[in-house]
Z-matrix of the N, CA and C atoms (Angstrom, degrees):
N
C 1 1.451
C 2 1.539 1 111.53
N 3 1.321 2 119.74 1 -46.59
C 4 1.470 3 118.11 2 -179.86
C 5 1.535 4 112.53 3 -58.63
N 6 1.335 5 117.02 4 -35.68
C 7 1.461 6 119.62 5 179.60
C 8 1.528 7 110.43 6 -67.28
N 9 1.335 8 117.97 7 -37.15
C 10 1.460 9 121.37 8 177.20
C 11 1.526 10 111.12 9 -61.55
N 12 1.315 11 116.63 10 -41.65
C 13 1.462 12 121.37 11 178.53
C 14 1.525 13 109.94 12 -64.14
N 15 1.324 14 116.39 13 -42.08
C 16 1.461 15 121.95 14 179.17
C 17 1.534 16 110.31 15 -61.06
N 18 1.322 17 116.53 16 -47.67
C 19 1.466 18 121.34 17 -179.45
C 20 1.525 19 110.54 18 -66.03
N 21 1.326 20 117.73 19 -42.55
C 22 1.466 21 121.40 20 178.78
C 23 1.524 22 110.24 21 -60.20
N 24 1.324 23 116.79 22 -38.42
C 25 1.468 24 120.51 23 178.81
C 26 1.526 25 110.32 24 -64.02
N 27 1.326 26 117.23 25 -40.44
C 28 1.459 27 120.85 26 177.69
C 29 1.531 28 110.47 27 -64.33
N 30 1.307 29 117.01 28 -43.70
C 31 1.465 30 121.50 29 -179.76
C 32 1.519 31 111.63 30 -65.07
N 33 1.300 32 117.39 31 -33.07
C 34 1.456 33 121.85 32 -177.10
C 35 1.528 34 110.90 33 -58.67
N 36 1.311 35 116.54 34 -42.57
C 37 1.459 36 120.72 35 179.49
C 38 1.531 37 110.30 36 -59.92
N 39 1.309 38 116.88 37 -43.93
C 40 1.471 39 121.12 38 -179.99
C 41 1.529 40 110.25 39 -63.93
N 42 1.322 41 117.36 40 -46.40
C 43 1.469 42 121.35 41 -177.72
C 44 1.525 43 111.10 42 -64.74
N 45 1.321 44 117.01 43 -42.44
C 46 1.462 45 120.16 44 -176.96
C 47 1.520 46 112.80 45 -72.26
N 48 1.311 47 118.71 46 -23.36
C 49 1.464 48 121.12 47 -178.29
C 50 1.528 49 112.28 48 -102.91
N 51 1.311 50 117.60 49 1.14
C 52 1.463 51 122.02 50 -178.50
C 53 1.517 52 110.20 51 -70.78
N 54 1.325 53 116.19 52 132.73
C 55 1.458 54 121.61 53 178.45
C 56 1.525 55 108.38 54 -91.17
N 57 1.320 56 116.82 55 106.82
C 58 1.457 57 121.98 56 -177.37
C 59 1.521 58 109.58 57 -78.13
N 60 1.310 59 115.12 58 130.93
C 61 1.456 60 120.51 59 178.14
C 62 1.525 61 108.31 60 -115.89
N 63 1.326 62 117.25 61 136.09
C 64 1.462 63 119.68 62 179.69
C 65 1.527 64 111.41 63 -60.06
N 66 1.297 65 114.99 64 147.71
C 67 1.453 66 120.73 65 179.79
C 68 1.518 67 108.97 66 -133.52
N 69 1.306 68 114.94 67 144.66
C 70 1.454 69 118.55 68 177.50
C 71 1.529 70 110.45 69 -80.70
N 72 1.327 71 116.58 70 -8.63
C 73 1.467 72 123.93 71 -177.64
C 74 1.521 73 112.17 72 63.79
N 75 1.282 74 116.79 73 11.88
C 76 1.458 75 120.16 74 178.51
C 77 1.522 76 108.72 75 -130.29
N 78 1.295 77 115.68 76 124.16
C 79 1.457 78 119.58 77 174.32
C 80 1.513 79 108.48 78 -89.82
N 81 1.282 80 117.19 79 145.92
C 82 1.452 81 120.75 80 -176.78
C 83 1.517 82 113.40 81 -61.82
N 84 1.307 83 117.34 82 -38.11
C 85 1.460 84 120.29 83 -175.22
C 86 1.527 85 112.53 84 -113.53
N 87 1.310 86 117.35 85 30.61
C 88 1.465 87 119.80 86 -179.33
C 89 1.518 88 110.96 87 -66.82
N 90 1.304 89 114.99 88 138.58
C 91 1.458 90 121.75 89 172.67
C 92 1.532 91 106.32 90 -131.71
N 93 1.341 92 116.39 91 85.08
C 94 1.458 93 119.54 92 -176.01
C 95 1.526 94 111.94 93 -63.07
N 96 1.321 95 113.99 94 147.72
C 97 1.460 96 121.11 95 175.93
C 98 1.525 97 107.97 96 -115.51
N 99 1.318 98 116.96 97 175.46
C 100 1.468 99 121.29 98 -175.76
C 101 1.532 100 111.91 99 -54.49
N 102 1.319 101 117.14 100 -37.02
C 103 1.469 102 120.71 101 -178.98
C 104 1.520 103 112.30 102 -66.87
N 105 1.334 104 118.27 103 -14.85
C 106 1.462 105 122.45 104 179.78
C 107 1.528 106 112.54 105 -85.52
N 108 1.309 107 118.36 106 2.55
C 109 1.472 108 121.47 107 -176.84
C 110 1.527 109 113.12 108 -52.75
N 111 1.350 110 120.28 109 -43.63
C 112 1.471 111 118.82 110 178.50
C 113 1.531 112 112.82 111 -62.70
N 114 1.319 113 117.26 112 -35.54
C 115 1.461 114 120.96 113 178.90
C 116 1.528 115 110.09 114 -67.61
N 117 1.304 116 116.04 115 -42.97
C 118 1.468 117 120.62 116 179.23
C 119 1.522 118 110.50 117 -63.40
N 120 1.327 119 116.94 118 -42.49
C 121 1.471 120 120.92 119 178.70
C 122 1.523 121 110.84 120 -64.75
N 123 1.328 122 116.90 121 -41.12
C 124 1.465 123 120.74 122 177.33
C 125 1.535 124 110.02 123 -58.59
N 126 1.310 125 116.36 124 -46.97
C 127 1.462 126 120.62 125 -179.68
C 128 1.522 127 111.39 126 -62.50
N 129 1.336 128 116.53 127 -40.53
C 130 1.462 129 120.36 128 179.71
C 131 1.527 130 110.48 129 -62.37
N 132 1.326 131 116.53 130 -46.68
C 133 1.459 132 120.57 131 -179.47
C 134 1.522 133 111.42 132 -67.22
N 135 1.322 134 116.80 133 -37.53
C 136 1.458 135 120.45 134 178.69
C 137 1.522 136 110.96 135 -63.22
N 138 1.314 137 116.43 136 -43.97
C 139 1.469 138 120.25 137 178.38
C 140 1.524 139 110.73 138 -62.90
N 141 1.328 140 117.42 139 -40.18
C 142 1.463 141 120.97 140 178.75
C 143 1.527 142 110.67 141 -62.12
N 144 1.329 143 117.08 142 -41.38
C 145 1.456 144 120.62 143 179.01
C 146 1.532 145 111.37 144 -67.39
N 147 1.323 146 116.38 145 -38.25
C 148 1.469 147 119.61 146 179.13
C 149 1.526 148 110.73 147 -63.86
N 150 1.313 149 117.71 148 -34.46
C 151 1.460 150 121.65 149 179.82
C 152 1.529 151 111.85 150 -69.75
N 153 1.328 152 117.67 151 -24.44
C 154 1.455 153 122.32 152 -179.57
C 155 1.519 154 111.82 153 -75.29
N 156 1.307 155 117.34 154 -21.03
C 157 1.465 156 121.00 155 -175.58
C 158 1.485 157 112.32 156 -83.38
């Protein structure tokens, strides 16, 4: 447990100082495969939520 706290503290600095850049969530040449199904579903749900706002 103490090591987890130590690592989380290190990660916190990275997360808090990260410069977030907007993304269209779509790559121009993407060719999704079956393993990408969760990503595709996430994008579908995200777009649906954005339309509600």
